[in-house]
Backbone as JSON, one array per atom type, in Angstrom:
{
  "sequence": "MIADYTFTPLINLYHQAEDYFFRGISSKCLALGDGINAYMTGVPVADLNLVYVTKNTNALEKILNQSKQFYDQANLPFVVIIPEEFCSSEMKSILNARGYSQTGKSVSMAVKLDAFTAQSATRFDDTTIIQVNANQLNDWRLPLIGAFESTIEISSVYAATHRAALKKNINLRHFSLYKQEKPIASITLSIHDSITRCDDVGTLPEFQNRGYATHLITYTLLEAKKLGAHYCFLESSASGFGIYQKLGFEPLFKNNIYSLPPH",
  "N": [[17.34, -3.87, -6.02], [14.93, -5.96, -7.52], [12.12, -6.86, -5.72], [10.82, -9.99, -4.53], [7.48, -10.6, -5.25], [6.05, -11.77, -3.28], [7.07, -10.82, -0.98], [5.56, -9.13, 1.15], [5.2, -6.91, 3.11], [6.43, -4.27, 2.56], [5.52, -3.87, -0.03], [2.78, -3.88, 0.39], [2.55, -1.47, 1.82], [3.3, 0.23, -0.23], [1.09, -0.04, -1.98], [-0.91, 0.97, -0.34], [-0.18, 3.68, -0.23], [-0.44, 4.3, -2.92], [-3.22, 3.86, -3.32], [-4.26, 5.8, -1.6], [-3.49, 8.23, -2.81], [-4.62, 8.09, -5.48], [-7.32, 7.5, -5.0], [-7.92, 9.8, -3.66], [-7.78, 11.85, -5.61], [-9.71, 11.11, -7.35], [-12.97, 11.12, -8.87], [-14.72, 9.04, -8.83], [-14.58, 5.67, -7.64], [-14.1, 2.23, -8.26], [-14.57, -0.77, -6.72], [-13.09, -3.81, -7.36], [-12.78, -6.2, -6.22], [-10.86, -8.13, -3.87], [-9.01, -6.16, -3.15], [-8.42, -4.88, -5.53], [-8.72, -2.09, -7.59], [-10.48, 0.37, -9.57], [-9.84, 3.59, -10.73], [-11.34, 6.65, -11.32], [-10.54, 9.62, -12.53], [-11.62, 11.46, -14.18], [-10.26, 12.98, -15.96], [-9.54, 13.35, -19.38], [-7.5, 11.46, -20.23], [-5.77, 8.52, -20.76], [-3.79, 7.5, -18.98], [-4.49, 8.62, -16.58], [-6.72, 7.49, -15.63], [-7.13, 4.69, -14.01], [-6.71, 1.17, -13.68], [-5.63, -0.83, -11.2], [-4.16, -3.85, -10.92], [-3.58, -5.5, -8.27], [-3.25, -7.94, -7.16], [-2.51, -11.41, -7.78], [-4.71, -12.82, -9.89], [-7.57, -14.84, -10.72], [-9.69, -13.79, -11.91], [-9.56, -12.09, -14.11], [-10.95, -11.65, -16.55], [-13.52, -10.85, -15.7], [-12.8, -8.55, -14.28], [-11.83, -6.92, -16.35], [-14.13, -6.62, -17.92], [-15.92, -5.29, -16.13], [-14.45, -3.0, -15.64], [-14.29, -1.76, -18.16], [-17.01, -1.15, -18.6], [-17.36, 0.65, -16.5], [-15.68, 2.85, -17.17], [-16.64, 3.44, -19.71], [-19.11, 4.59, -19.24], [-18.55, 7.2, -18.74], [-17.26, 7.87, -20.98], [-14.43, 7.65, -21.12], [-10.93, 7.13, -21.68], [-8.69, 4.51, -20.52], [-6.2, 2.78, -18.52], [-4.78, -0.44, -17.78], [-2.95, -1.7, -15.2], [-0.56, -4.03, -14.46], [1.42, -6.02, -12.35], [4.49, -7.24, -13.59], [5.24, -9.79, -12.89], [2.85, -11.15, -12.6], [1.95, -11.48, -15.14], [1.16, -13.84, -16.86], [1.18, -16.25, -19.59], [-1.43, -16.99, -19.99], [-2.87, -14.84, -18.88], [-2.04, -12.81, -20.65], [-3.16, -13.74, -23.0], [-5.89, -13.47, -22.47], [-6.07, -10.69, -22.27], [-5.24, -9.92, -24.87], [-7.26, -11.11, -26.4], [-9.38, -9.5, -25.85], [-8.74, -7.15, -27.01], [-6.77, -5.57, -25.87], [-3.56, -4.05, -25.76], [-0.07, -3.99, -24.97], [1.11, -0.98, -23.82], [3.05, 0.28, -22.44], [5.59, 0.4, -19.83], [6.4, 0.33, -16.35], [8.1, 1.07, -13.24], [7.75, 0.25, -9.92], [8.81, 1.92, -7.04], [10.8, 2.49, -4.04], [11.99, 4.46, -1.29], [13.83, 4.54, 1.69], [13.31, 6.82, 4.1], [14.53, 7.39, 6.51], [17.22, 7.01, 6.19], [17.84, 8.8, 4.27], [19.68, 11.41, 2.71], [20.8, 14.72, 1.71], [22.89, 14.67, -0.06], [23.12, 14.34, -2.81], [21.98, 16.54, -3.94], [21.76, 19.25, -6.24], [23.39, 22.38, -6.3], [22.05, 25.6, -6.69], [21.81, 29.02, -7.88], [20.64, 32.11, -6.31], [18.46, 32.76, -7.85], [16.95, 30.59, -8.18], [14.38, 29.0, -6.63], [12.34, 27.07, -4.35], [8.98, 26.45, -3.65], [5.94, 25.88, -1.74], [2.8, 25.43, -3.24], [0.3, 25.5, -2.14], [-3.12, 26.24, -2.06], [-3.22, 27.48, -4.46], [-2.91, 26.49, -7.55], [-2.12, 27.09, -10.12], [0.52, 27.83, -10.89], [1.81, 25.46, -10.25], [0.75, 23.61, -12.12], [1.64, 24.49, -14.6], [4.37, 23.74, -15.47], [3.85, 21.04, -15.92], [2.41, 20.85, -18.23], [4.15, 21.16, -20.44], [6.01, 19.17, -19.77], [4.61, 16.76, -19.9], [3.55, 16.8, -22.4], [1.0, 17.93, -22.61], [-2.09, 19.81, -22.51], [-3.42, 23.14, -22.01], [-6.12, 22.99, -21.35], [-6.51, 20.29, -20.51], [-4.69, 20.17, -18.38], [-5.92, 21.97, -16.69], [-8.26, 20.62, -15.98], [-7.1, 18.48, -14.63], [-5.82, 19.81, -12.51], [-8.1, 20.65, -11.19], [-9.01, 18.25, -10.11], [-7.18, 17.91, -8.09], [-7.66, 20.14, -6.51], [-10.21, 19.49, -5.62], [-9.58, 17.24, -4.12], [-8.07, 18.39, -2.05], [-10.08, 19.83, -0.79], [-11.45, 17.73, 0.3], [-9.85, 17.15, 2.35], [-7.67, 15.56, 1.74], [-4.31, 14.77, 2.15], [-2.22, 16.53, 0.52], [0.72, 17.93, -0.88], [1.89, 20.48, -2.9], [4.58, 21.25, -4.79], [6.69, 23.63, -6.39], [9.42, 24.45, -8.5], [11.15, 27.37, -9.09], [12.65, 29.4, -11.55], [14.16, 32.35, -11.86], [11.7, 33.5, -11.11], [9.94, 32.08, -12.68], [7.87, 29.26, -12.95], [9.33, 26.16, -13.37], [9.49, 23.48, -12.85], [7.67, 20.82, -11.27], [6.04, 18.98, -8.59], [4.12, 16.53, -6.83], [3.37, 15.68, -3.51], [1.97, 13.17, -1.64], [0.64, 12.39, 1.54], [0.28, 9.98, 3.96], [-0.38, 8.76, 6.97], [2.59, 7.39, 8.05], [3.74, 7.18, 5.61], [4.64, 8.23, 2.31], [4.13, 9.53, -1.02], [5.36, 10.26, -4.27], [4.24, 12.09, -7.04], [3.41, 13.34, -10.35], [5.83, 14.44, -11.31], [7.55, 16.71, -13.04], [9.35, 18.58, -15.53], [9.84, 21.52, -17.43], [10.54, 21.1, -20.89], [12.75, 22.57, -21.98], [14.34, 22.97, -19.81], [15.19, 20.57, -18.91], [17.37, 17.85, -17.87], [19.27, 19.27, -16.42], [19.52, 19.08, -13.75], [17.47, 20.15, -12.24], [15.09, 18.71, -11.64], [16.11, 16.72, -9.96], [16.97, 18.31, -7.83], [14.51, 19.35, -6.93], [13.08, 17.01, -6.25], [14.73, 16.02, -4.22], [14.48, 18.05, -2.29], [11.75, 17.74, -1.73], [11.67, 15.15, -0.65], [13.16, 15.54, 1.67], [11.41, 17.25, 3.0], [9.3, 15.47, 3.41], [10.54, 13.71, 5.14], [10.96, 15.39, 7.35], [8.35, 15.61, 8.15], [7.94, 13.28, 9.4], [7.68, 10.93, 7.99], [8.45, 7.58, 7.03], [8.87, 6.15, 4.72], [9.03, 6.74, 1.18], [7.26, 6.46, -1.83], [7.0, 5.75, -5.37], [5.95, 5.62, -8.82], [7.78, 4.85, -11.53], [8.6, 5.89, -14.83], [10.45, 4.65, -17.68], [12.18, 6.71, -18.44], [12.57, 8.21, -16.13], [13.8, 6.55, -14.35], [16.62, 6.36, -13.83], [17.22, 8.78, -12.54], [15.79, 8.54, -10.14], [16.97, 6.28, -9.01], [19.56, 7.23, -8.47], [18.95, 8.92, -6.42], [18.45, 7.22, -4.39], [16.2, 5.61, -4.43], [14.82, 2.36, -4.61], [13.99, -0.36, -6.78], [10.86, -2.02, -6.48], [9.01, -3.67, -7.86], [8.25, -4.54, -11.26], [5.99, -3.22, -13.74], [3.53, -3.98, -16.22], [1.79, -2.15, -18.67], [-1.4, -1.83, -19.99], [-3.7, -1.07, -22.64], [-6.73, -0.16, -24.39], [-7.32, 0.33, -27.93], [-7.78, 3.68, -29.23], [-11.13, 5.07, -29.53]],
  "CA": [[16.97, -5.22, -6.45], [13.49, -6.21, -7.59], [11.68, -7.74, -4.64], [9.83, -11.03, -4.8], [6.18, -9.99, -4.93], [5.52, -12.38, -2.06], [7.56, -10.04, 0.16], [4.4, -8.22, 1.14], [5.05, -5.71, 3.97], [6.74, -3.02, 1.88], [4.62, -3.77, -1.17], [1.48, -3.47, 0.93], [2.64, -0.03, 2.08], [3.29, 0.89, -1.54], [-0.28, 0.01, -2.49], [-1.66, 1.89, 0.5], [0.13, 5.04, -0.7], [-1.04, 4.38, -4.26], [-4.67, 3.99, -3.18], [-4.57, 7.08, -0.95], [-3.37, 9.32, -3.79], [-5.56, 8.02, -6.6], [-8.67, 7.64, -4.47], [-8.08, 11.2, -3.28], [-8.0, 12.74, -6.75], [-10.73, 10.52, -8.22], [-14.38, 11.45, -8.64], [-15.37, 7.76, -8.55], [-13.72, 4.49, -7.55], [-14.85, 0.98, -8.37], [-13.9, -1.92, -6.09], [-13.19, -4.96, -8.25], [-12.56, -7.41, -5.43], [-9.53, -8.52, -3.41], [-8.11, -5.0, -3.11], [-8.18, -4.35, -6.87], [-9.59, -0.93, -7.75], [-10.44, 1.23, -10.74], [-9.91, 4.99, -10.3], [-11.79, 7.56, -12.37], [-10.27, 11.02, -12.21], [-12.41, 12.3, -15.07], [-9.37, 13.64, -16.93], [-9.62, 12.54, -20.6], [-6.18, 10.91, -20.55], [-5.81, 7.13, -20.29], [-2.89, 7.27, -17.84], [-5.03, 9.22, -15.36], [-7.85, 6.65, -15.23], [-6.28, 3.52, -13.88], [-7.08, -0.06, -12.99], [-4.43, -1.46, -10.65], [-4.33, -5.26, -10.55], [-2.59, -5.61, -7.2], [-3.17, -9.34, -6.71], [-2.57, -12.42, -8.83], [-6.14, -13.11, -9.85], [-8.18, -15.69, -11.74], [-10.91, -13.1, -12.34], [-9.18, -10.98, -14.99], [-12.01, -11.37, -17.51], [-14.55, -10.08, -15.0], [-12.23, -7.24, -13.98], [-11.78, -6.14, -17.59], [-15.51, -6.29, -18.32], [-16.46, -4.29, -15.22], [-13.68, -1.76, -15.82], [-14.72, -1.11, -19.41], [-18.34, -0.56, -18.35], [-17.16, 1.77, -15.57], [-15.14, 4.02, -17.88], [-17.49, 3.76, -20.87], [-20.23, 5.45, -18.83], [-18.07, 8.58, -18.8], [-16.54, 7.99, -22.25], [-13.04, 7.95, -20.77], [-9.92, 6.1, -21.9], [-8.11, 4.05, -19.26], [-5.13, 1.78, -18.62], [-4.77, -1.52, -16.81], [-1.56, -1.86, -14.78], [-0.41, -5.36, -13.87], [2.81, -6.39, -12.08], [5.04, -8.13, -14.61], [5.28, -11.15, -12.34], [1.54, -11.78, -12.76], [1.55, -11.5, -16.56], [1.34, -15.17, -17.43], [0.7, -16.37, -20.98], [-2.9, -17.03, -19.93], [-3.34, -13.45, -18.7], [-1.8, -12.07, -21.89], [-4.14, -14.21, -23.99], [-7.17, -12.84, -22.12], [-5.95, -9.27, -22.65], [-5.2, -9.82, -26.34], [-8.56, -11.49, -26.94], [-10.3, -8.37, -25.64], [-8.27, -5.98, -27.74], [-5.76, -4.8, -25.14], [-2.16, -4.21, -26.14], [0.83, -3.37, -24.0], [1.48, 0.36, -24.29], [4.12, 0.86, -21.64], [6.11, -0.29, -18.65], [6.8, 1.21, -15.25], [8.75, 0.4, -12.12], [7.34, 0.74, -8.61], [10.05, 2.12, -6.32], [10.68, 2.95, -2.66], [13.19, 4.92, -0.61], [13.7, 4.63, 3.14], [13.66, 8.21, 4.39], [15.38, 7.49, 7.7], [18.61, 7.02, 5.76], [18.0, 9.7, 3.13], [20.38, 12.68, 2.92], [20.75, 15.62, 0.56], [24.22, 14.72, -0.67], [23.06, 14.38, -4.28], [21.28, 17.74, -4.4], [22.53, 20.23, -6.99], [23.29, 23.74, -5.77], [21.74, 26.61, -7.68], [21.95, 30.38, -7.36], [19.47, 32.66, -5.62], [17.32, 32.93, -8.75], [16.23, 29.32, -8.16], [13.76, 28.75, -5.33], [11.26, 26.08, -4.3], [7.94, 26.83, -2.69], [4.68, 25.13, -1.74], [1.77, 26.22, -3.92], [-0.92, 25.5, -1.33], [-4.38, 26.11, -2.82], [-3.07, 28.13, -5.77], [-2.22, 25.44, -8.3], [-1.82, 27.49, -11.48], [1.96, 27.72, -11.11], [2.17, 24.04, -10.16], [0.35, 22.85, -13.3], [2.25, 24.98, -15.83], [5.46, 22.88, -15.97], [3.35, 19.72, -16.29], [1.89, 20.91, -19.6], [5.26, 20.85, -21.33], [6.68, 17.93, -19.39], [3.81, 15.59, -20.29], [2.96, 17.09, -23.7], [-0.42, 18.08, -22.34], [-2.69, 21.05, -22.98], [-3.93, 24.0, -20.95], [-7.44, 22.5, -20.96], [-6.37, 19.05, -19.74], [-4.03, 20.47, -17.1], [-6.91, 22.64, -15.84], [-9.12, 19.57, -15.43], [-6.31, 17.72, -13.65], [-5.66, 20.66, -11.32], [-9.39, 20.65, -10.49], [-9.08, 17.03, -9.29], [-6.35, 18.14, -6.9], [-8.39, 21.08, -5.64], [-11.3, 18.73, -4.98], [-8.95, 16.39, -3.1], [-7.73, 19.24, -0.91], [-11.33, 20.14, -0.09], [-11.81, 16.52, 1.05], [-8.79, 17.0, 3.35], [-6.59, 14.65, 1.34], [-3.07, 15.46, 2.52], [-1.36, 16.73, -0.63], [1.57, 19.12, -0.93], [2.27, 20.77, -4.28], [5.81, 22.03, -4.81], [7.21, 24.06, -7.69], [10.75, 25.07, -8.54], [11.11, 28.58, -9.9], [13.9, 29.97, -12.07], [13.87, 33.76, -12.15], [10.28, 33.68, -10.84], [9.14, 31.28, -13.61], [7.8, 27.87, -12.52], [9.89, 25.32, -14.43], [9.36, 22.07, -12.47], [6.66, 20.62, -10.23], [5.92, 17.64, -8.01], [3.08, 16.38, -5.8], [3.66, 14.74, -2.42], [0.82, 12.77, -0.83], [1.1, 11.96, 2.87], [-0.73, 9.14, 4.62], [0.28, 8.18, 8.15], [4.05, 7.57, 8.0], [4.21, 6.89, 4.26], [4.41, 9.29, 1.35], [4.26, 9.12, -2.43], [5.61, 11.35, -5.21], [3.58, 12.01, -8.35], [3.42, 14.59, -11.15], [7.18, 14.99, -11.39], [7.72, 17.19, -14.42], [10.17, 19.76, -15.8], [9.7, 22.05, -18.79], [11.56, 20.46, -21.74], [13.96, 23.38, -22.19], [15.14, 22.97, -18.58], [15.47, 19.2, -18.51], [18.76, 17.37, -17.86], [20.16, 20.25, -15.79], [19.54, 18.86, -12.31], [16.37, 20.8, -11.53], [14.19, 17.7, -11.09], [16.8, 16.11, -8.82], [16.93, 19.29, -6.74], [13.14, 19.44, -6.43], [12.73, 15.74, -5.59], [15.5, 15.98, -2.97], [13.81, 18.97, -1.36], [10.46, 17.15, -1.35], [11.94, 14.01, 0.23], [13.56, 16.08, 2.98], [10.19, 17.72, 3.64], [8.58, 14.28, 3.86], [11.28, 13.21, 6.3], [10.65, 16.31, 8.45], [6.98, 15.35, 8.58], [7.94, 12.02, 10.15], [7.46, 9.78, 7.12], [9.54, 6.6, 7.01], [9.09, 5.7, 3.34], [8.39, 7.43, 0.07], [7.07, 5.56, -2.96], [6.62, 6.35, -6.64], [5.92, 4.74, -9.99], [8.68, 5.5, -12.47], [8.72, 5.51, -16.23], [11.84, 4.32, -18.04], [12.98, 7.93, -18.53], [12.88, 8.74, -14.81], [14.35, 5.51, -13.48], [17.99, 6.67, -13.43], [17.21, 9.88, -11.56], [15.31, 8.05, -8.85], [17.98, 5.38, -8.46], [20.65, 8.05, -7.93], [18.47, 9.52, -5.18], [18.32, 6.17, -3.37], [15.03, 4.76, -4.62], [15.09, 1.0, -5.07], [12.82, -0.96, -7.42], [10.11, -3.05, -5.78], [8.53, -4.59, -8.88], [7.98, -3.95, -12.57], [4.6, -3.28, -14.18], [3.14, -3.85, -17.62], [0.63, -1.25, -18.8], [-2.21, -2.24, -21.14], [-4.83, -0.2, -22.94], [-7.49, -0.44, -25.6], [-7.1, 1.36, -28.94], [-8.75, 4.8, -29.15], [-12.39, 4.86, -30.28]],
  "C": [[15.45, -5.35, -6.46], [13.11, -7.22, -6.52], [10.77, -8.83, -5.19], [8.48, -10.47, -4.37], [5.55, -10.6, -3.69], [6.05, -11.69, -0.81], [6.59, -8.88, 0.35], [4.48, -6.97, 2.0], [5.31, -4.4, 3.25], [5.83, -2.81, 0.67], [3.21, -3.37, -0.73], [1.46, -1.98, 1.24], [2.61, 0.75, 0.77], [1.85, 1.03, -2.04], [-1.19, 0.88, -1.63], [-1.44, 3.34, 0.05], [-0.49, 5.29, -2.07], [-2.54, 4.64, -4.17], [-5.03, 5.34, -2.57], [-4.53, 8.22, -1.97], [-4.47, 9.25, -4.84], [-7.01, 8.07, -6.15], [-8.95, 9.1, -4.14], [-8.4, 12.1, -4.45], [-9.09, 12.22, -7.7], [-12.13, 11.02, -7.85], [-15.18, 10.2, -8.31], [-14.31, 6.68, -8.46], [-14.61, 3.25, -7.61], [-14.02, -0.14, -7.75], [-14.17, -3.15, -6.94], [-12.89, -6.27, -7.54], [-11.1, -7.64, -5.09], [-8.54, -7.36, -3.47], [-7.78, -4.4, -4.45], [-9.2, -3.25, -7.14], [-9.41, -0.27, -9.11], [-10.68, 2.66, -10.27], [-10.29, 5.87, -11.49], [-11.54, 9.0, -11.93], [-11.16, 11.95, -13.03], [-11.58, 13.07, -16.07], [-9.34, 12.77, -18.19], [-8.26, 12.07, -21.11], [-6.12, 9.51, -19.95], [-4.99, 6.91, -19.04], [-3.39, 7.87, -16.54], [-6.37, 8.58, -14.96], [-7.32, 5.23, -15.22], [-6.96, 2.36, -13.17], [-5.78, -0.7, -12.52], [-4.76, -2.89, -10.23], [-3.22, -5.58, -9.53], [-2.43, -7.03, -6.67], [-3.15, -10.25, -7.93], [-3.98, -13.02, -8.82], [-6.56, -14.05, -10.98], [-9.42, -15.03, -12.34], [-10.63, -11.96, -13.31], [-10.28, -10.64, -15.99], [-13.11, -10.5, -16.89], [-14.06, -8.66, -14.7], [-12.22, -6.36, -15.23], [-13.17, -5.72, -18.03], [-16.09, -5.18, -17.44], [-15.74, -2.95, -15.41], [-14.13, -1.02, -17.07], [-16.09, -0.46, -19.24], [-18.23, 0.7, -17.5], [-16.69, 3.02, -16.31], [-15.98, 4.41, -19.09], [-18.64, 4.69, -20.49], [-19.85, 6.92, -18.85], [-17.28, 8.85, -20.08], [-15.07, 8.37, -22.04], [-12.12, 6.8, -21.16], [-9.31, 5.69, -20.56], [-6.98, 3.06, -19.55], [-5.32, 0.74, -17.53], [-3.31, -1.8, -16.48], [-1.44, -3.15, -13.98], [1.07, -5.62, -13.57], [3.29, -7.45, -13.08], [5.02, -9.59, -14.17], [3.96, -11.9, -12.54], [1.18, -12.05, -14.22], [1.91, -12.84, -17.21], [0.86, -15.19, -18.88], [-0.82, -16.41, -21.02], [-3.48, -15.63, -19.78], [-3.19, -12.66, -20.0], [-2.79, -12.48, -22.97], [-5.5, -13.58, -23.75], [-7.17, -11.37, -22.55], [-6.01, -9.11, -24.17], [-6.56, -10.12, -26.95], [-9.58, -10.37, -26.81], [-9.79, -7.06, -26.23], [-7.23, -5.14, -27.03], [-4.37, -5.07, -25.72], [-1.3, -3.52, -25.09], [1.33, -2.06, -24.57], [2.59, 0.99, -23.47], [4.57, -0.06, -20.53], [6.39, 0.75, -17.58], [7.47, 0.38, -14.17], [8.26, 1.06, -10.83], [8.56, 0.76, -7.7], [9.79, 2.66, -4.91], [12.03, 3.47, -2.19], [12.89, 5.0, 0.88], [14.2, 5.99, 3.58], [14.55, 8.36, 5.61], [16.85, 7.61, 7.31], [18.87, 8.03, 4.64], [18.72, 10.99, 3.54], [20.35, 13.48, 1.63], [22.07, 15.68, -0.18], [24.17, 14.88, -2.18], [22.4, 15.65, -4.82], [22.23, 18.69, -5.14], [22.32, 21.61, -6.37], [23.02, 24.71, -6.89], [21.86, 27.99, -7.04], [20.63, 30.87, -6.77], [18.27, 32.89, -6.53], [16.48, 31.65, -8.83], [15.69, 29.06, -6.77], [12.68, 27.68, -5.47], [10.24, 26.56, -3.29], [6.71, 25.95, -2.83], [3.61, 26.02, -2.37], [0.41, 26.18, -3.26], [-2.16, 25.35, -2.21], [-4.32, 26.78, -4.18], [-2.23, 27.21, -6.65], [-1.89, 25.84, -9.74], [-0.33, 27.36, -11.8], [2.4, 26.26, -11.12], [1.87, 23.3, -11.47], [1.09, 23.28, -14.57], [3.43, 24.13, -16.32], [4.97, 21.52, -16.46], [2.82, 19.69, -17.72], [3.0, 20.52, -20.58], [5.89, 19.51, -21.05], [5.95, 16.7, -19.9], [3.1, 15.8, -21.63], [1.44, 17.18, -23.6], [-0.93, 19.38, -22.95], [-3.15, 21.87, -21.78], [-5.26, 23.45, -20.43], [-7.32, 21.25, -20.09], [-5.71, 19.31, -18.4], [-4.98, 21.18, -16.14], [-7.84, 21.63, -15.19], [-8.37, 18.79, -14.36], [-6.1, 18.52, -12.37], [-6.96, 20.69, -10.51], [-9.54, 19.39, -9.64], [-8.27, 17.19, -8.01], [-7.02, 19.13, -5.95], [-9.52, 20.37, -4.91], [-10.74, 17.83, -3.88], [-8.6, 17.19, -1.86], [-8.97, 19.61, -0.1], [-11.83, 18.95, 0.73], [-10.78, 16.21, 2.14], [-7.83, 15.86, 3.04], [-5.28, 15.41, 1.51], [-2.11, 15.47, 1.33], [-0.53, 17.99, -0.45], [2.05, 19.29, -2.37], [3.48, 21.72, -4.27], [6.15, 22.42, -6.25], [8.58, 24.67, -7.5], [10.69, 26.22, -9.53], [12.52, 28.98, -10.31], [13.58, 31.37, -12.53], [12.35, 34.01, -12.16], [9.37, 32.93, -11.82], [9.09, 29.84, -13.1], [8.27, 26.93, -13.65], [9.81, 23.82, -14.1], [8.37, 21.96, -11.32], [6.65, 19.17, -9.77], [4.76, 17.67, -7.02], [3.54, 15.35, -4.78], [2.35, 14.45, -1.71], [1.32, 12.11, 0.44], [-0.02, 11.21, 3.56], [-0.05, 8.39, 5.75], [1.79, 8.42, 8.04], [4.61, 7.21, 6.63], [3.82, 8.03, 3.33], [4.6, 8.73, -0.07], [4.49, 10.37, -3.27], [4.89, 11.06, -6.52], [3.79, 13.33, -9.08], [4.79, 15.24, -11.18], [7.43, 15.41, -12.83], [8.52, 18.47, -14.5], [9.93, 20.22, -17.22], [10.84, 21.51, -19.66], [12.85, 21.25, -21.88], [14.85, 23.45, -20.96], [15.49, 21.56, -18.11], [16.96, 18.87, -18.63], [19.75, 18.39, -17.31], [20.19, 20.11, -14.27], [18.38, 19.46, -11.55], [15.41, 19.78, -10.9], [14.82, 17.03, -9.87], [16.75, 17.01, -7.6], [15.55, 19.35, -6.1], [12.74, 18.16, -5.69], [13.45, 15.64, -4.25], [14.84, 16.85, -1.9], [12.52, 18.35, -0.83], [10.66, 15.97, -0.4], [12.37, 14.48, 1.62], [12.36, 16.63, 3.73], [9.38, 16.55, 4.18], [9.23, 13.7, 5.12], [10.99, 14.07, 7.54], [9.26, 16.05, 9.02], [6.84, 14.01, 9.3], [7.67, 10.79, 9.31], [8.69, 8.87, 7.12], [9.86, 6.13, 5.6], [8.45, 6.67, 2.37], [8.38, 6.48, -1.12], [6.79, 6.37, -4.22], [6.58, 5.27, -7.71], [6.67, 5.44, -11.1], [8.52, 4.98, -13.88], [10.19, 5.16, -16.5], [12.72, 5.57, -18.02], [13.39, 8.47, -17.16], [13.64, 7.8, -13.91], [15.75, 5.88, -12.96], [18.06, 7.76, -12.38], [16.83, 9.35, -10.19], [16.31, 7.09, -8.21], [19.12, 6.16, -7.82], [20.25, 8.69, -6.6], [18.27, 8.49, -4.07], [17.08, 5.33, -3.46], [15.46, 3.39, -5.13], [13.83, 0.41, -5.7], [12.19, -2.04, -6.56], [9.62, -4.12, -6.75], [8.27, -3.82, -10.16], [6.52, -4.14, -12.93], [4.51, -3.26, -15.7], [1.85, -3.03, -17.68], [-0.1, -1.59, -20.11], [-3.34, -1.24, -21.37], [-5.52, -0.66, -24.21], [-7.18, 0.63, -26.65], [-8.13, 2.47, -28.81], [-10.0, 4.48, -29.97], [-12.26, 5.45, -31.68]]
}
């Protein structure tokens, strides 16, 4: 069930996990007031340079102006993510007047790990294994190229942001699922105190819809539970929503995603 956004304890934890991950992989962050931040990873993909509007604000015009200046200095595209509940007609008018259009939706989700079990995990043969990729991220990034229709060059830049985060002692774990020694699916787990977050969940297109992502996510959640985490959070696209629900994730709130047209 979608929570009322005024139910803040779990939502606050969600945003803490969100900030820990994106601040960790960013080269620069811009504080926009009242806990609202812009994250610059430096990857030339809009969805990896994000402004999260985490509070209902009367300062949207100022936020948009400062954000555009922030990303324009590096000539980077970006997105603005706003909880659907905040998207009043006035907010939408401000966005439209400045050239923003809605380019997507997402759902912020949570699972309580204390009650999580592996009942939904698919069993595979011995040719399928999962391992942590530690500081060697080449295998981890390969499935993400196909899963997100990316390129070798962009995935290399993104992997560099993760290497930089690890050097800053950001607590990230990179898992890959291998089929006959080929990495076919990957995921990132960030760990902050007793909360965790999943990102970069991707499977090579030719291996999708066979249970590999479910198997990998289940394994990752069990690892998070072993580490003493109580909750795991993620932001789901429409395509991933069903998988996460079957694993026990519950929606916290919906988001609208806005962006400017390409230059």
